Biopython code that builds the backbone (N, CA, C, O; Angstrom):
import numpy as np
from Bio.PDB.StructureBuilder import StructureBuilder

atoms = [
    (1, "MET", "N", (-35.163, 1.114, -1.696)),
    (1, "MET", "CA", (-34.198, 1.732, -2.443)),
    (1, "MET", "C", (-32.884, 2.676, -2.037)),
    (1, "MET", "O", (-31.695, 2.935, -2.217)),
    (2, "SER", "N", (-33.998, 2.937, -1.407)),
    (2, "SER", "CA", (-32.986, 4.366, -0.518)),
    (2, "SER", "C", (-32.010, 3.816, 0.524)),
    (2, "SER", "O", (-31.339, 4.619, 1.173)),
    (3, "ASP", "N", (-31.917, 2.822, 0.679)),
    (3, "ASP", "CA", (-31.045, 2.205, 1.779)),
    (3, "ASP", "C", (-30.344, 1.477, 1.207)),
    (3, "ASP", "O", (-29.180, 1.416, 1.604)),
    (4, "LEU", "N", (-30.797, 0.558, -0.053)),
    (4, "LEU", "CA", (-29.607, 0.069, -0.883)),
    (4, "LEU", "C", (-28.370, 1.079, -1.751)),
    (4, "LEU", "O", (-27.334, 0.588, -2.198)),
    (5, "ILE", "N", (-28.799, 2.831, -1.892)),
    (5, "ILE", "CA", (-27.946, 3.428, -2.506)),
    (5, "ILE", "C", (-27.125, 4.031, -1.482)),
    (5, "ILE", "O", (-26.022, 4.509, -1.749)),
    (6, "HIS", "N", (-27.865, 4.024, 0.255)),
    (6, "HIS", "CA", (-27.047, 4.310, 1.181)),
    (6, "HIS", "C", (-25.872, 3.501, 1.366)),
    (6, "HIS", "O", (-24.715, 3.864, 1.580)),
    (7, "LYS", "N", (-26.355, 2.341, 1.248)),
    (7, "LYS", "CA", (-25.203, 1.232, 1.469)),
    (7, "LYS", "C", (-24.095, 1.260, 0.308)),
    (7, "LYS", "O", (-22.956, 0.909, 0.615)),
    (8, "LEU", "N", (-24.324, 1.594, -0.800)),
    (8, "LEU", "CA", (-23.629, 1.295, -1.945)),
    (8, "LEU", "C", (-22.358, 2.438, -1.950)),
    (8, "LEU", "O", (-21.221, 2.220, -2.368)),
    (9, "PHE", "N", (-22.729, 3.372, -1.525)),
    (9, "PHE", "CA", (-22.138, 5.067, -1.600)),
    (9, "PHE", "C", (-21.581, 4.816, 0.011)),
    (9, "PHE", "O", (-20.791, 5.696, 0.353)),
    (10, "ASN", "N", (-21.801, 3.965, 0.867)),
    (10, "ASN", "CA", (-20.879, 3.832, 1.975)),
    (10, "ASN", "C", (-19.797, 3.933, 2.081)),
    (10, "ASN", "O", (-19.251, 3.379, 1.127)),
    (11, "ASP", "N", (-18.901, 4.488, 2.953)),
    (11, "ASP", "CA", (-17.498, 4.548, 2.995)),
    (11, "ASP", "C", (-16.625, 3.308, 3.007)),
    (11, "ASP", "O", (-15.553, 3.201, 2.411)),
    (12, "CYS", "N", (-17.226, 2.359, 3.775)),
    (12, "CYS", "CA", (-16.546, 1.175, 3.207)),
    (12, "CYS", "C", (-16.730, 0.474, 2.153)),
    (12, "CYS", "O", (-16.365, -0.700, 2.085)),
    (13, "TYR", "N", (-17.319, 1.098, 1.198)),
    (13, "TYR", "CA", (-17.642, 0.317, -0.434)),
    (13, "TYR", "C", (-16.854, 0.940, -0.899)),
    (13, "TYR", "O", (-15.732, 0.459, -1.054)),
    (14, "THR", "N", (-17.171, 2.364, -1.330)),
    (14, "THR", "CA", (-16.578, 3.494, -1.717)),
    (14, "THR", "C", (-14.982, 3.443, -1.562)),
    (14, "THR", "O", (-14.351, 3.325, -2.612)),
    (15, "PHE", "N", (-14.317, 3.514, -0.446)),
    (15, "PHE", "CA", (-13.368, 3.584, -0.335)),
    (15, "PHE", "C", (-12.195, 2.644, -0.821)),
    (15, "PHE", "O", (-11.157, 2.978, -1.393)),
    (16, "TRP", "N", (-12.675, 1.221, -0.402)),
    (16, "TRP", "CA", (-12.208, 0.176, -0.744)),
    (16, "TRP", "C", (-12.249, 0.122, -2.078)),
    (16, "TRP", "O", (-11.107, -0.025, -2.514)),
    (17, "THR", "N", (-13.061, 0.176, -2.924)),
    (17, "THR", "CA", (-13.373, 0.254, -4.147)),
    (17, "THR", "C", (-12.255, 1.143, -4.795)),
    (17, "THR", "O", (-11.426, 0.608, -5.530)),
    (18, "PHE", "N", (-12.217, 2.425, -4.551)),
    (18, "PHE", "CA", (-11.047, 3.151, -4.933)),
    (18, "PHE", "C", (-9.900, 2.663, -4.958)),
    (18, "PHE", "O", (-9.286, 2.510, -6.014)),
    (19, "GLU", "N", (-9.364, 2.294, -3.630)),
    (19, "GLU", "CA", (-8.089, 1.709, -3.007)),
    (19, "GLU", "C", (-7.812, 0.389, -4.294)),
    (19, "GLU", "O", (-6.801, 0.221, -4.976)),
    (20, "PHE", "N", (-9.074, -0.389, -4.295)),
    (20, "PHE", "CA", (-8.917, -1.425, -5.315)),
    (20, "PHE", "C", (-8.512, -1.037, -6.968)),
    (20, "PHE", "O", (-7.678, -1.619, -7.661)),
    (21, "LEU", "N", (-9.184, -0.131, -7.266)),
    (21, "LEU", "CA", (-9.071, 0.761, -8.742)),
    (21, "LEU", "C", (-7.314, 1.318, -8.777)),
    (21, "LEU", "O", (-6.578, 0.979, -9.704)),
    (22, "PHE", "N", (-6.915, 2.043, -7.830)),
    (22, "PHE", "CA", (-5.560, 2.478, -7.636)),
    (22, "PHE", "C", (-4.653, 1.838, -7.535)),
    (22, "PHE", "O", (-3.578, 2.437, -7.495)),
    (23, "VAL", "N", (-4.642, 0.096, -7.431)),
    (23, "VAL", "CA", (-3.974, -0.533, -7.324)),
    (23, "VAL", "C", (-3.469, -1.093, -8.803)),
    (23, "VAL", "O", (-2.386, -1.147, -9.386)),
    (24, "ALA", "N", (-4.881, -1.493, -9.105)),
    (24, "ALA", "CA", (-4.873, -2.139, -10.280)),
    (24, "ALA", "C", (-4.442, -1.480, -11.132)),
    (24, "ALA", "O", (-3.796, -1.991, -12.047)),
    (25, "LEU", "N", (-4.733, 0.113, -11.049)),
    (25, "LEU", "CA", (-4.188, 1.270, -12.436)),
    (25, "LEU", "C", (-2.611, 0.943, -12.198)),
    (25, "LEU", "O", (-1.918, 0.846, -13.210)),
    (26, "PHE", "N", (-1.821, 0.714, -10.552)),
    (26, "PHE", "CA", (-0.742, 0.171, -10.634)),
    (26, "PHE", "C", (-0.141, -0.705, -11.091)),
    (26, "PHE", "O", (0.925, -0.440, -11.647)),
    (27, "LEU", "N", (-0.587, -2.008, -11.025)),
    (27, "LEU", "CA", (-0.776, -3.019, -11.817)),
    (27, "LEU", "C", (-0.638, -2.844, -13.145)),
    (27, "LEU", "O", (0.464, -3.239, -13.527)),
    (28, "ARG", "N", (-1.372, -2.375, -14.066)),
    (28, "ARG", "CA", (-1.550, -2.169, -14.896)),
    (28, "ARG", "C", (-0.234, -1.566, -15.506)),
    (28, "ARG", "O", (0.339, -2.062, -16.476)),
    (29, "GLY", "N", (0.217, -0.350, -14.781)),
    (29, "GLY", "CA", (1.639, 0.526, -15.230)),
    (29, "GLY", "C", (2.920, -0.691, -15.425)),
    (29, "GLY", "O", (3.669, -0.878, -16.383)),
    (30, "VAL", "N", (2.814, -1.448, -14.027)),
    (30, "VAL", "CA", (4.142, -2.171, -14.041)),
    (30, "VAL", "C", (3.990, -3.194, -15.217)),
    (30, "VAL", "O", (5.022, -3.543, -15.790)),
    (31, "ILE", "N", (2.822, -3.686, -15.610)),
    (31, "ILE", "CA", (2.792, -4.836, -16.672)),
    (31, "ILE", "C", (3.135, -4.206, -17.951)),
    (31, "ILE", "O", (3.809, -4.821, -18.777)),
    (32, "SER", "N", (2.746, -3.115, -18.145)),
    (32, "SER", "CA", (2.728, -2.075, -19.166)),
    (32, "SER", "C", (4.408, -1.853, -19.507)),
    (32, "SER", "O", (4.877, -1.912, -20.644)),
    (33, "ASP", "N", (5.141, -1.606, -18.348)),
    (33, "ASP", "CA", (6.547, -1.206, -18.189)),
    (33, "ASP", "C", (7.496, -2.386, -18.366)),
    (33, "ASP", "O", (8.674, -2.305, -18.713)),
    (34, "LEU", "N", (6.788, -3.538, -18.068)),
    (34, "LEU", "CA", (7.872, -5.258, -18.234)),
    (34, "LEU", "C", (7.583, -5.639, -19.460)),
    (34, "LEU", "O", (8.194, -6.543, -20.030)),
    (35, "GLY", "N", (6.149, -4.660, -20.227)),
    (35, "GLY", "CA", (6.613, -5.296, -21.709)),
    (35, "GLY", "C", (5.716, -6.833, -21.936)),
    (35, "GLY", "O", (5.912, -7.731, -22.756)),
    (36, "TRP", "N", (4.857, -6.723, -21.038)),
    (36, "TRP", "CA", (4.171, -8.564, -21.388)),
    (36, "TRP", "C", (3.425, -8.559, -22.178)),
    (36, "TRP", "O", (3.311, -9.651, -22.735)),
    (37, "PHE", "N", (2.685, -7.646, -22.601)),
    (37, "PHE", "CA", (1.779, -7.838, -23.754)),
    (37, "PHE", "C", (2.168, -6.836, -25.309)),
    (37, "PHE", "O", (1.495, -6.570, -26.305)),
    (38, "ARG", "N", (3.557, -6.495, -24.891)),
    (38, "ARG", "CA", (4.263, -5.665, -26.148)),
    (38, "ARG", "C", (4.586, -6.627, -27.417)),
    (38, "ARG", "O", (5.211, -7.688, -27.426)),
    (39, "SER", "N", (4.017, -5.985, -28.397)),
    (39, "SER", "CA", (4.534, -6.698, -29.856)),
    (39, "SER", "C", (6.181, -7.178, -29.730)),
    (39, "SER", "O", (6.900, -6.294, -29.263)),
    (40, "LYS", "N", (6.656, -8.064, -29.975)),
    (40, "LYS", "CA", (8.074, -8.296, -29.705)),
    (40, "LYS", "C", (8.919, -8.311, -31.148)),
    (40, "LYS", "O", (9.589, -9.234, -31.611)),
    (41, "SER", "N", (8.642, -6.865, -31.755)),
    (41, "SER", "CA", (9.013, -6.478, -33.221)),
    (41, "SER", "C", (10.684, -6.629, -32.863)),
    (41, "SER", "O", (11.468, -7.203, -33.619)),
    (42, "GLY", "N", (11.031, -6.064, -31.694)),
    (42, "GLY", "CA", (12.760, -5.763, -31.584)),
    (42, "GLY", "C", (13.011, -4.323, -31.773)),
    (42, "GLY", "O", (14.150, -3.861, -31.702)),
    (43, "ILE", "N", (11.557, -3.322, -32.108)),
    (43, "ILE", "CA", (12.193, -2.397, -32.325)),
    (43, "ILE", "C", (12.122, -1.450, -31.093)),
    (43, "ILE", "O", (11.072, -1.421, -30.451)),
    (44, "THR", "N", (13.346, -0.547, -30.666)),
    (44, "THR", "CA", (12.781, 0.108, -29.075)),
    (44, "THR", "C", (13.239, 1.730, -29.487)),
    (44, "THR", "O", (13.969, 2.228, -30.344)),
    (45, "VAL", "N", (12.396, 2.238, -28.394)),
    (45, "VAL", "CA", (12.328, 3.645, -28.809)),
    (45, "VAL", "C", (12.867, 4.357, -27.555)),
    (45, "VAL", "O", (12.229, 4.070, -26.542)),
    (46, "ALA", "N", (13.851, 5.187, -27.382)),
    (46, "ALA", "CA", (14.254, 6.072, -26.503)),
    (46, "ALA", "C", (13.917, 7.393, -26.595)),
    (46, "ALA", "O", (14.098, 8.014, -27.643)),
    (47, "LEU", "N", (13.395, 7.950, -25.506)),
    (47, "LEU", "CA", (13.163, 9.041, -25.561)),
    (47, "LEU", "C", (13.245, 10.253, -23.997)),
    (47, "LEU", "O", (12.738, 9.967, -22.912)),
    (48, "THR", "N", (13.752, 11.134, -24.197)),
    (48, "THR", "CA", (13.975, 12.199, -23.204)),
    (48, "THR", "C", (12.779, 13.230, -23.171)),
    (48, "THR", "O", (12.437, 14.061, -24.012)),
    (49, "ARG", "N", (12.281, 12.934, -22.011)),
    (49, "ARG", "CA", (11.120, 14.200, -21.748)),
    (49, "ARG", "C", (11.605, 15.601, -21.562)),
    (49, "ARG", "O", (12.775, 15.464, -21.205)),
    (50, "GLY", "N", (11.325, 16.878, -21.614)),
    (50, "GLY", "CA", (11.189, 17.717, -22.298)),
    (50, "GLY", "C", (10.482, 18.345, -20.648)),
    (50, "GLY", "O", (9.459, 17.934, -20.101)),
    (51, "HIS", "N", (11.592, 19.630, -20.074)),
    (51, "HIS", "CA", (10.803, 20.591, -19.587)),
    (51, "HIS", "C", (9.130, 20.587, -19.132)),
    (51, "HIS", "O", (8.682, 20.428, -17.996)),
    (52, "GLU", "N", (8.542, 20.763, -20.119)),
    (52, "GLU", "CA", (6.937, 20.853, -19.966)),
    (52, "GLU", "C", (6.328, 19.471, -19.620)),
    (52, "GLU", "O", (5.173, 19.217, -19.276)),
    (53, "SER", "N", (7.278, 18.725, -19.778)),
    (53, "SER", "CA", (6.603, 17.208, -19.858)),
    (53, "SER", "C", (6.758, 17.045, -18.345)),
    (53, "SER", "O", (5.845, 16.525, -17.703)),
    (54, "TRP", "N", (7.831, 17.452, -17.775)),
    (54, "TRP", "CA", (7.997, 17.100, -16.168)),
    (54, "TRP", "C", (6.840, 17.977, -15.476)),
    (54, "TRP", "O", (6.215, 17.740, -14.442)),
    (55, "SER", "N", (6.763, 18.855, -16.195)),
    (55, "SER", "CA", (5.972, 20.029, -15.505)),
    (55, "SER", "C", (4.502, 19.391, -15.466)),
    (55, "SER", "O", (3.879, 19.430, -14.405)),
    (56, "HIS", "N", (3.996, 18.865, -16.488)),
    (56, "HIS", "CA", (2.661, 18.227, -15.968)),
    (56, "HIS", "C", (2.857, 16.902, -15.182)),
    (56, "HIS", "O", (1.841, 16.541, -14.589)),
    (57, "PHE", "N", (3.967, 16.085, -15.045)),
    (57, "PHE", "CA", (4.080, 15.468, -14.221)),
    (57, "PHE", "C", (4.092, 15.638, -12.694)),
    (57, "PHE", "O", (3.580, 14.892, -11.860)),
    (58, "ALA", "N", (4.626, 16.519, -12.545)),
    (58, "ALA", "CA", (4.348, 17.368, -11.129)),
    (58, "ALA", "C", (3.201, 17.558, -10.818)),
    (58, "ALA", "O", (2.554, 17.196, -9.835)),
    (59, "PHE", "N", (2.877, 18.318, -11.947)),
    (59, "PHE", "CA", (1.620, 18.989, -11.628)),
    (59, "PHE", "C", (0.388, 17.716, -11.425)),
    (59, "PHE", "O", (-0.570, 17.844, -10.663)),
    (60, "ALA", "N", (0.557, 16.926, -11.974)),
    (60, "ALA", "CA", (-0.524, 15.063, -11.873)),
    (60, "ALA", "C", (-0.479, 14.764, -10.548)),
    (60, "ALA", "O", (-1.528, 14.528, -9.947)),
    (61, "TYR", "N", (0.694, 14.734, -9.938)),
    (61, "TYR", "CA", (1.342, 14.238, -9.166)),
    (61, "TYR", "C", (0.708, 14.982, -7.552)),
    (61, "TYR", "O", (0.012, 14.653, -6.591)),
    (62, "GLY", "N", (1.571, 16.287, -8.112)),
    (62, "GLY", "CA", (0.433, 17.055, -6.659)),
    (62, "GLY", "C", (-1.048, 16.939, -6.304)),
    (62, "GLY", "O", (-1.540, 16.537, -5.250)),
    (63, "THR", "N", (-1.574, 17.321, -7.268)),
    (63, "THR", "CA", (-3.097, 17.405, -7.652)),
    (63, "THR", "C", (-3.758, 16.469, -7.190)),
    (63, "THR", "O", (-4.802, 16.454, -6.539)),
    (64, "THR", "N", (-2.739, 15.253, -7.758)),
    (64, "THR", "CA", (-3.807, 13.890, -7.284)),
    (64, "THR", "C", (-3.365, 13.098, -5.863)),
    (64, "THR", "O", (-3.982, 12.194, -5.299)),
    (65, "ALA", "N", (-2.121, 13.718, -5.476)),
    (65, "ALA", "CA", (-1.845, 13.425, -3.923)),
    (65, "ALA", "C", (-2.258, 14.158, -3.043)),
    (65, "ALA", "O", (-2.058, 13.868, -1.864)),
    (66, "VAL", "N", (-3.104, 15.569, -3.501)),
    (66, "VAL", "CA", (-3.898, 16.210, -2.190)),
    (66, "VAL", "C", (-5.295, 15.446, -2.206)),
    (66, "VAL", "O", (-5.872, 15.032, -1.200)),
    (67, "VAL", "N", (-5.745, 15.328, -3.539)),
    (67, "VAL", "CA", (-7.109, 14.146, -3.646)),
    (67, "VAL", "C", (-7.105, 13.200, -2.733)),
    (67, "VAL", "O", (-7.924, 13.293, -1.819)),
    (68, "MET", "N", (-6.379, 12.315, -2.765)),
    (68, "MET", "CA", (-5.990, 11.290, -2.421)),
    (68, "MET", "C", (-5.788, 11.375, -0.879)),
    (68, "MET", "O", (-6.482, 10.651, -0.164)),
    (69, "LEU", "N", (-4.678, 12.403, -0.213)),
    (69, "LEU", "CA", (-4.614, 12.296, 0.987)),
    (69, "LEU", "C", (-5.707, 13.170, 1.838)),
    (69, "LEU", "O", (-5.703, 13.453, 3.036)),
    (70, "GLU", "N", (-6.806, 13.556, 0.634)),
    (70, "GLU", "CA", (-7.937, 14.337, 1.830)),
    (70, "GLU", "C", (-9.207, 12.949, 1.612)),
    (70, "GLU", "O", (-10.150, 12.899, 2.403)),
    (71, "ILE", "N", (-9.106, 12.152, 0.749)),
    (71, "ILE", "CA", (-9.740, 11.084, 0.500)),
    (71, "ILE", "C", (-9.606, 10.067, 2.215)),
    (71, "ILE", "O", (-10.487, 9.821, 3.039)),
    (72, "ILE", "N", (-8.306, 9.741, 2.203)),
    (72, "ILE", "CA", (-7.755, 8.961, 3.435)),
    (72, "ILE", "C", (-8.059, 9.312, 4.499)),
    (72, "ILE", "O", (-8.409, 8.537, 5.389)),
    (73, "ASN", "N", (-7.985, 10.512, 4.609)),
    (73, "ASN", "CA", (-7.759, 11.607, 5.877)),
    (73, "ASN", "C", (-9.196, 11.361, 6.690)),
    (73, "ASN", "O", (-9.372, 11.258, 7.904)),
    (74, "THR", "N", (-10.309, 11.293, 5.432)),
    (74, "THR", "CA", (-11.755, 11.670, 6.135)),
    (74, "THR", "C", (-12.506, 10.667, 5.779)),
    (74, "THR", "O", (-13.710, 10.913, 5.715)),
    (75, "THR", "N", (-12.028, 9.201, 5.432)),
    (75, "THR", "CA", (-12.426, 8.388, 5.617)),
    (75, "THR", "C", (-12.618, 7.353, 6.862)),
    (75, "THR", "O", (-11.644, 6.993, 7.523)),
    (76, "LYS", "N", (-14.192, 6.814, 7.188)),
    (76, "LYS", "CA", (-13.675, 6.225, 8.645)),
    (76, "LYS", "C", (-13.205, 4.369, 8.397)),
    (76, "LYS", "O", (-12.693, 3.566, 9.178)),
    (77, "ALA", "N", (-13.606, 4.247, 7.142)),
    (77, "ALA", "CA", (-13.325, 2.991, 6.679)),
    (77, "ALA", "C", (-12.089, 2.423, 6.810)),
    (77, "ALA", "O", (-12.011, 1.199, 6.706)),
    (78, "ALA", "N", (-10.883, 3.222, 7.065)),
    (78, "ALA", "CA", (-9.319, 3.035, 7.190)),
    (78, "ALA", "C", (-9.185, 3.150, 8.682)),
    (78, "ALA", "O", (-8.028, 2.934, 9.044)),
    (79, "GLU", "N", (-10.049, 3.435, 9.689)),
    (79, "GLU", "CA", (-9.500, 3.814, 10.957)),
    (79, "GLU", "C", (-8.639, 2.556, 11.170)),
    (79, "GLU", "O", (-8.932, 1.380, 10.951)),
    (80, "GLY", "N", (-7.080, 3.296, 11.834)),
    (80, "GLY", "CA", (-6.170, 2.023, 12.230)),
    (80, "GLY", "C", (-5.292, 1.995, 11.120)),
    (80, "GLY", "O", (-4.099, 2.105, 11.404)),
    (81, "TYR", "N", (-5.579, 1.880, 9.966)),
    (81, "TYR", "CA", (-4.516, 1.687, 8.751)),
    (81, "TYR", "C", (-4.109, 3.217, 8.056)),
    (81, "TYR", "O", (-3.320, 3.343, 7.120)),
    (82, "LYS", "N", (-4.605, 3.990, 8.524)),
    (82, "LYS", "CA", (-4.226, 5.360, 7.439)),
    (82, "LYS", "C", (-3.125, 5.489, 7.402)),
    (82, "LYS", "O", (-2.731, 5.621, 6.243)),
    (83, "THR", "N", (-2.167, 5.531, 8.319)),
    (83, "THR", "CA", (-0.725, 5.769, 8.191)),
    (83, "THR", "C", (-0.121, 4.841, 6.913)),
    (83, "THR", "O", (0.407, 5.243, 5.877)),
    (84, "ILE", "N", (-0.334, 3.731, 7.267)),
    (84, "ILE", "CA", (0.247, 2.655, 6.049)),
    (84, "ILE", "C", (-0.297, 2.917, 4.473)),
    (84, "ILE", "O", (0.247, 2.797, 3.375)),
    (85, "LEU", "N", (-1.680, 3.346, 4.924)),
    (85, "LEU", "CA", (-2.219, 3.562, 3.710)),
    (85, "LEU", "C", (-1.811, 4.494, 2.511)),
    (85, "LEU", "O", (-1.636, 4.409, 1.296)),
    (86, "THR", "N", (-1.727, 5.914, 4.035)),
    (86, "THR", "CA", (-0.795, 6.795, 2.861)),
    (86, "THR", "C", (0.448, 6.576, 2.367)),
    (86, "THR", "O", (0.570, 6.938, 1.197)),
    (87, "ILE", "N", (1.277, 6.169, 2.800)),
    (87, "ILE", "CA", (2.512, 5.980, 2.712)),
    (87, "ILE", "C", (2.585, 4.974, 1.258)),
    (87, "ILE", "O", (3.155, 5.273, 0.210)),
    (88, "ALA", "N", (1.974, 3.958, 1.500)),
    (88, "ALA", "CA", (1.613, 2.983, 0.281)),
    (88, "ALA", "C", (1.182, 3.730, -0.973)),
    (88, "ALA", "O", (1.892, 3.610, -1.972)),
    (89, "ASP", "N", (0.186, 4.423, -1.019)),
    (89, "ASP", "CA", (-0.465, 5.431, -1.869)),
    (89, "ASP", "C", (0.269, 6.195, -2.793)),
    (89, "ASP", "O", (0.247, 6.304, -4.019)),
    (90, "MET", "N", (1.190, 6.897, -1.513)),
    (90, "MET", "CA", (1.827, 8.027, -2.033)),
    (90, "MET", "C", (3.355, 7.364, -2.714)),
    (90, "MET", "O", (4.023, 7.821, -3.641)),
    (91, "ALA", "N", (3.593, 6.162, -1.893)),
    (91, "ALA", "CA", (4.823, 5.749, -3.130)),
    (91, "ALA", "C", (4.416, 5.250, -4.526)),
    (91, "ALA", "O", (5.055, 5.415, -5.565)),
    (92, "ILE", "N", (3.105, 4.536, -4.356)),
    (92, "ILE", "CA", (2.515, 3.980, -5.826)),
    (92, "ILE", "C", (2.431, 5.496, -6.771)),
    (92, "ILE", "O", (3.128, 5.763, -7.750)),
    (93, "LEU", "N", (1.641, 6.137, -6.309)),
    (93, "LEU", "CA", (1.740, 7.518, -7.212)),
    (93, "LEU", "C", (3.276, 8.394, -7.105)),
    (93, "LEU", "O", (3.441, 9.517, -7.582)),
    (94, "LEU", "N", (3.739, 8.044, -6.782)),
    (94, "LEU", "CA", (5.676, 8.756, -6.978)),
    (94, "LEU", "C", (5.648, 7.794, -8.455)),
    (94, "LEU", "O", (5.475, 8.171, -9.614)),
    (95, "TYR", "N", (5.866, 6.558, -7.961)),
    (95, "TYR", "CA", (5.970, 5.529, -9.144)),
    (95, "TYR", "C", (5.541, 6.024, -10.356)),
    (95, "TYR", "O", (6.301, 6.501, -11.199)),
    (96, "LEU", "N", (4.340, 5.924, -10.470)),
    (96, "LEU", "CA", (3.598, 6.064, -11.760)),
    (96, "LEU", "C", (3.843, 7.429, -12.270)),
    (96, "LEU", "O", (4.169, 7.531, -13.453)),
    (97, "CYS", "N", (3.716, 8.664, -11.431)),
    (97, "CYS", "CA", (4.137, 9.641, -12.150)),
    (97, "CYS", "C", (5.518, 9.916, -12.560)),
    (97, "CYS", "O", (5.552, 10.431, -13.678)),
    (98, "PHE", "N", (6.470, 9.772, -12.114)),
    (98, "PHE", "CA", (7.501, 10.047, -12.212)),
    (98, "PHE", "C", (8.656, 8.863, -12.910)),
    (98, "PHE", "O", (9.681, 9.403, -13.325)),
    (99, "TYR", "N", (8.608, 7.613, -13.047)),
    (99, "TYR", "CA", (8.994, 6.553, -13.089)),
    (99, "TYR", "C", (8.497, 5.432, -14.095)),
    (99, "TYR", "O", (9.330, 4.662, -14.574)),
    (100, "ASN", "N", (6.707, 5.292, -14.533)),
    (100, "ASN", "CA", (6.406, 4.401, -15.470)),
    (100, "ASN", "C", (5.545, 5.399, -16.693)),
    (100, "ASN", "O", (4.678, 6.237, -16.944)),
    (101, "SER", "N", (6.693, 4.430, -17.199)),
    (101, "SER", "CA", (6.427, 5.089, -18.791)),
    (101, "SER", "C", (4.543, 5.268, -19.259)),
    (101, "SER", "O", (3.828, 6.245, -19.481)),
    (102, "TRP", "N", (4.338, 3.954, -19.245)),
    (102, "TRP", "CA", (3.293, 4.082, -19.751)),
    (102, "TRP", "C", (2.044, 5.149, -18.911)),
    (102, "TRP", "O", (1.200, 5.684, -19.629)),
    (103, "PHE", "N", (2.015, 5.356, -17.623)),
    (103, "PHE", "CA", (1.655, 6.205, -16.928)),
    (103, "PHE", "C", (1.964, 7.527, -17.183)),
    (103, "PHE", "O", (0.956, 8.234, -17.202)),
    (104, "ARG", "N", (3.066, 8.145, -17.399)),
    (104, "ARG", "CA", (3.652, 9.416, -17.927)),
    (104, "ARG", "C", (2.727, 9.364, -19.293)),
    (104, "ARG", "O", (1.593, 9.844, -19.293)),
    (105, "ASN", "N", (3.127, 8.935, -20.095)),
    (105, "ASN", "CA", (2.314, 9.088, -22.049)),
    (105, "ASN", "C", (0.563, 9.455, -21.698)),
    (105, "ASN", "O", (-0.143, 10.275, -22.285)),
    (106, "GLN", "N", (0.159, 8.489, -20.480)),
    (106, "GLN", "CA", (-1.667, 8.967, -20.510)),
    (106, "GLN", "C", (-1.305, 10.180, -19.933)),
    (106, "GLN", "O", (-2.087, 10.884, -20.571)),
    (107, "ILE", "N", (-0.795, 10.853, -19.310)),
    (107, "ILE", "CA", (-0.655, 11.958, -18.186)),
    (107, "ILE", "C", (-0.475, 13.071, -19.930)),
    (107, "ILE", "O", (-1.261, 13.989, -20.165)),
    (108, "VAL", "N", (0.717, 12.674, -20.926)),
    (108, "VAL", "CA", (0.887, 13.434, -21.497)),
    (108, "VAL", "C", (-0.285, 13.672, -22.694)),
    (108, "VAL", "O", (-0.447, 14.762, -23.243)),
    (109, "GLY", "N", (-0.996, 12.579, -22.971)),
    (109, "GLY", "CA", (-2.172, 12.355, -23.674)),
    (109, "GLY", "C", (-3.333, 13.357, -23.473)),
    (109, "GLY", "O", (-3.822, 14.193, -24.233)),
    (110, "ILE", "N", (-3.657, 12.946, -22.003)),
    (110, "ILE", "CA", (-4.699, 13.968, -21.496)),
    (110, "ILE", "C", (-3.979, 15.560, -21.397)),
    (110, "ILE", "O", (-4.729, 16.482, -21.078)),
    (111, "VAL", "N", (-3.274, 15.704, -21.531)),
    (111, "VAL", "CA", (-2.878, 17.126, -21.725)),
    (111, "VAL", "C", (-2.849, 17.590, -22.825)),
    (111, "VAL", "O", (-3.160, 18.769, -22.992)),
    (112, "THR", "N", (-2.383, 16.604, -24.110)),
    (112, "THR", "CA", (-2.640, 17.158, -25.301)),
    (112, "THR", "C", (-3.813, 17.458, -25.938)),
    (112, "THR", "O", (-4.089, 18.398, -26.684)),
    (113, "LYS", "N", (-4.705, 16.199, -25.402)),
    (113, "LYS", "CA", (-6.454, 16.103, -25.933)),
    (113, "LYS", "C", (-6.931, 17.565, -25.273)),
    (113, "LYS", "O", (-7.721, 18.295, -25.872)),
    (114, "SER", "N", (-6.437, 17.863, -24.144)),
    (114, "SER", "CA", (-7.021, 19.145, -23.434)),
    (114, "SER", "C", (-6.733, 20.206, -23.911)),
    (114, "SER", "O", (-7.639, 21.015, -23.709)),
    (115, "LYS", "N", (-5.496, 20.821, -24.725)),
    (115, "LYS", "CA", (-4.572, 21.921, -25.054)),
    (115, "LYS", "C", (-5.416, 21.545, -26.699)),
    (115, "LYS", "O", (-6.188, 22.439, -27.047)),
    (116, "ASN", "N", (-5.333, 20.616, -27.440)),
    (116, "ASN", "CA", (-5.899, 20.669, -29.018)),
    (116, "ASN", "C", (-7.601, 20.838, -28.795)),
    (116, "ASN", "O", (-8.217, 21.348, -29.731)),
    (117, "LYS", "N", (-8.242, 20.487, -27.774)),
    (117, "LYS", "CA", (-9.828, 20.826, -28.054)),
    (117, "LYS", "C", (-10.352, 22.048, -28.483)),
    (117, "LYS", "O", (-9.994, 23.123, -28.002)),
    (118, "ILE", "N", (-11.079, 21.943, -29.254)),
    (118, "ILE", "CA", (-11.740, 23.132, -29.875)),
    (118, "ILE", "C", (-12.723, 23.686, -29.336)),
    (118, "ILE", "O", (-13.642, 22.889, -29.148)),
    (119, "GLU", "N", (-13.022, 25.191, -28.850)),
    (119, "GLU", "CA", (-13.780, 25.419, -27.859)),
    (119, "GLU", "C", (-14.930, 26.204, -28.983)),
    (119, "GLU", "O", (-14.623, 26.897, -29.953)),
    (120, "ASN", "N", (-16.169, 25.888, -28.560)),
    (120, "ASN", "CA", (-17.111, 26.072, -29.154)),
    (120, "ASN", "C", (-17.778, 27.680, -29.060)),
    (120, "ASN", "O", (-18.805, 27.959, -29.679)),
]
sb = StructureBuilder()
sb.init_structure("model")
sb.init_model(0)
sb.init_chain("A")
sb.init_seg("    ")
for serial, (resi, resn, name, xyz) in enumerate(atoms, 1):
    if name == "N":
        sb.init_residue(resn, " ", resi, " ")
    sb.init_atom(name, np.array(xyz, "f"), 0.0, 1.0, " ", f" {name:<3s}", serial, name[0])
structure = sb.get_structure()
């Protein structure tokens, strides 16, 4: 059992699973922005984000970038590919945090839920 747990949490599996999930999140954002699964009601909404929303996007980008860079830099699973992975991941993260409407709405939703949480 211990050997199975060691294999499952090995860098080779965890890191590439993390990368797969990140790319899946990116694809979900792209598909949402393209409107492939949006209802065709003809109603469009245009909105301009305020300063507070943009500060949340910058904070989300900064904290996520630091975590992702640390993961990439410490893993042994990506030896020889760390530079290209870093460039690709940071480009995807930049797109998601600053240009993708679906992902930005997710960030605003998380912040709003956190602000509206009633403390016990």
